[in-house]
C-alpha positions in Angstrom: 30.1 105.9 16.8 29.1 109.3 18.1 28.4 110.2 21.8 26.7 113.2 23.2 28.2 114.6 26.4 25.7 112.8 28.7 26.5 109.5 27.0 30.2 110.1 27.1 30.2 110.7 30.9 28.0 107.7 31.4 30.6 105.5 29.6 33.4 107.1 31.6 31.5 106.2 34.8 31.1 102.6 33.7 34.8 102.3 32.8 35.8 103.8 36.2 33.5 101.6 38.1 34.8 98.5 36.3 38.4 99.4 37.0 37.6 100.0 40.6 35.8 96.7 41.0 38.8 94.9 39.3 41.1 96.6 41.7 39.1 95.4 44.7 38.8 91.8 43.4 42.5 91.6 42.5 43.6 92.9 45.9 41.1 90.7 47.8 42.4 87.7 45.8 46.0 88.5 46.6 45.2 88.9 50.3 43.3 85.6 50.3 46.2 83.9 48.4 48.6 84.8 51.2 46.2 83.3 53.7 45.9 80.2 51.6 49.6 79.8 51.2 50.4 80.2 54.9 51.4 77.0 56.7 54.1 74.4 56.9 55.3 72.3 53.9 57.5 69.2 54.1 59.8 67.7 51.5 58.6 64.4 50.0 60.2 61.7 47.9 63.9 61.9 49.0 65.0 59.3 51.5 67.3 60.3 54.4 66.8 64.0 53.7 64.5 66.4 55.6 63.5 69.9 54.5 60.6 72.2 54.8 59.2 75.7 54.5 57.0 77.7 56.8 55.1 80.5 55.2 53.5 83.2 57.4 50.6 85.5 56.6 52.8 88.5 57.1 54.9 87.5 54.0 57.8 86.1 56.0 59.2 82.5 55.6 61.5 80.1 57.3 63.3 77.1 55.7 65.2 74.2 57.1 67.3 71.4 55.5 68.9 68.4 57.1 71.0 65.9 55.1 73.9 63.9 56.6 76.1 66.3 58.7 74.7 69.4 56.9 72.1 71.3 58.8 71.0 74.4 56.9 68.4 77.1 57.2 67.1 80.3 55.7 64.6 83.1 56.5 63.3 86.1 54.7 60.4 87.5 52.8 58.2 86.1 50.1 55.8 87.6 47.5 53.1 86.2 45.3 53.4 87.0 41.7 51.5 85.5 38.8 50.6 82.4 40.9 54.1 81.8 42.1 56.0 82.3 45.3 59.1 84.4 45.0 61.6 84.1 47.9 64.1 86.7 49.0 66.3 85.5 51.9 68.1 87.6 54.4 71.4 86.1 53.2 72.5 87.7 49.9 73.6 85.5 47.0 77.3 84.8 46.4 78.2 85.7 50.0 79.8 82.6 51.5 83.4 84.0 51.3 85.0 87.4 51.8 88.1 88.5 49.9 90.6 89.7 52.6 93.8 89.9 50.6 95.1 89.8 47.0 98.7 90.0 45.8 101.3 88.8 43.4 102.8 85.4 44.5 104.0 82.3 42.9 102.9 80.8 39.5 99.5 80.5 38.0 96.5 81.6 40.1 95.9 80.6 43.7 93.0 80.7 46.1 93.7 80.4 49.8 90.9 79.9 52.4 91.6 80.8 56.0 89.5 79.7 58.9 90.0 78.4 62.5 88.0 75.2 61.6 90.4 73.3 59.4 87.7 70.8 58.4 85.9 73.6 56.6 88.8 74.8 54.4 89.3 71.4 52.6 87.7 70.3 49.3 86.2 73.8 48.5 85.5 73.8 44.7 87.2 76.6 42.7 86.4 77.2 39.0 89.2 79.2 37.3 87.8 80.7 34.1 90.1 81.8 31.3 88.3 82.8 28.2 86.2 79.8 27.1 88.1 77.4 29.3 87.2 76.4 32.9 89.7 74.7 35.3 88.2 73.0 38.4 90.5 72.7 41.4 89.6 71.8 45.0 91.4 73.1 48.0 93.8 70.8 49.8 94.0 70.2 53.6 95.7 73.7 54.0 92.8 75.4 52.1 94.9 76.0 49.0 93.8 75.6 45.3 96.2 76.5 42.5 95.6 76.5 38.8 98.7 76.5 36.6 97.3 78.9 34.0 98.7 82.0 32.4 95.5 84.1 32.3 92.3 84.1 34.4 89.2 86.2 34.0 87.4 85.3 37.2 87.2 82.6 39.9 83.9 81.0 41.1 84.1 79.4 44.6 81.5 77.0 46.1 81.8 75.3 49.4 81.4 71.5 49.1 79.7 71.0 52.5 77.3 74.0 52.0 76.9 74.4 48.2 75.1 77.6 47.2 75.2 80.4 44.6 79.0 80.8 44.0 81.1 83.7 45.3 82.8 85.4 42.4 86.3 86.9 42.3 86.8 89.2 39.3 90.5 89.2 38.4 91.0 92.9 37.7 94.5 92.8 36.3 97.5 90.4 35.8 99.4 91.9 38.7 97.6 89.9 41.4 97.3 86.1 41.1 96.9 85.1 44.8 93.6 85.6 46.6 93.0 84.9 50.3 89.5 84.5 51.5 87.7 83.9 54.8 84.5 82.0 55.5 81.4 84.1 56.4 79.4 83.2 59.5 76.3 82.8 57.2 77.9 79.9 55.3 75.4 77.3 56.5 72.4 79.5 55.5 70.8 79.1 52.1 70.5 82.1 49.8 67.2 82.4 48.0 67.8 85.3 45.6 64.3 85.8 44.0 64.0 82.0 43.9 60.8 80.8 42.3 58.4 78.3 43.8 55.6 77.0 41.6 52.3 75.5 42.7 51.7 71.9 41.5 48.4 72.2 39.6 47.8 68.5 39.6 48.3 68.0 43.3 46.6 70.4 45.6 48.5 72.1 48.4 51.8 71.0 46.9 54.6 73.4 45.8 57.6 72.7 43.6 61.2 74.1 44.0 64.1 73.8 41.6 67.4 74.4 43.4 70.4 72.5 42.0 72.6 73.4 44.9 70.4 71.6 47.4 68.6 69.0 45.2 69.5 67.1 42.0 66.0 67.7 40.6 62.8 69.7 41.0 61.3 68.6 44.4 57.9 68.7 46.0 56.8 70.1 49.3 53.4 69.1 50.7 51.4 71.2 53.0 50.8 69.6 56.4 
């Protein structure tokens, strides 16, 4: 199809106007979506456990979780992308422990947790990974976990009281086999590292979260 110059510029104007209107509609929809999402949401369906989110219109959020003796929380920013809520907490992922010392000592590979609260250094789960094999060892009352293995590629560490995205120790060479760590003050906080929350299409004002460290299944939060 051939266009003369006047027709050509008319088509360009129509296309430009259409793109501009789409931009306005899209941005208005996004702004309205934040307003619609804002509010408090409470966990449903799990007895003896309480948890909830508060989403604010300024794209910040707060989270609380109470189960047994474990009180946990989180806060940070959220964004709306493709009809989902994406969480980014202030606590970074894999940051429950800090490696303070590493050296050559004893046999196998050892993790030692140091903290003034002796209750917090017991039963910490350590995964010693060697090739395709994984060895699970929990720390004893002194905060020690030892795996009698000859080689180790990396160690994943998860606190049993406050399970979250594991802290990873990459074993750089065969010289050091003893790793001493301390607990970070943010231990009780939850790390949401680009965590995805979906909207439940069948139930209005209900959102769905899948976090295996906190819940054994995908759970629902209902807007108050």
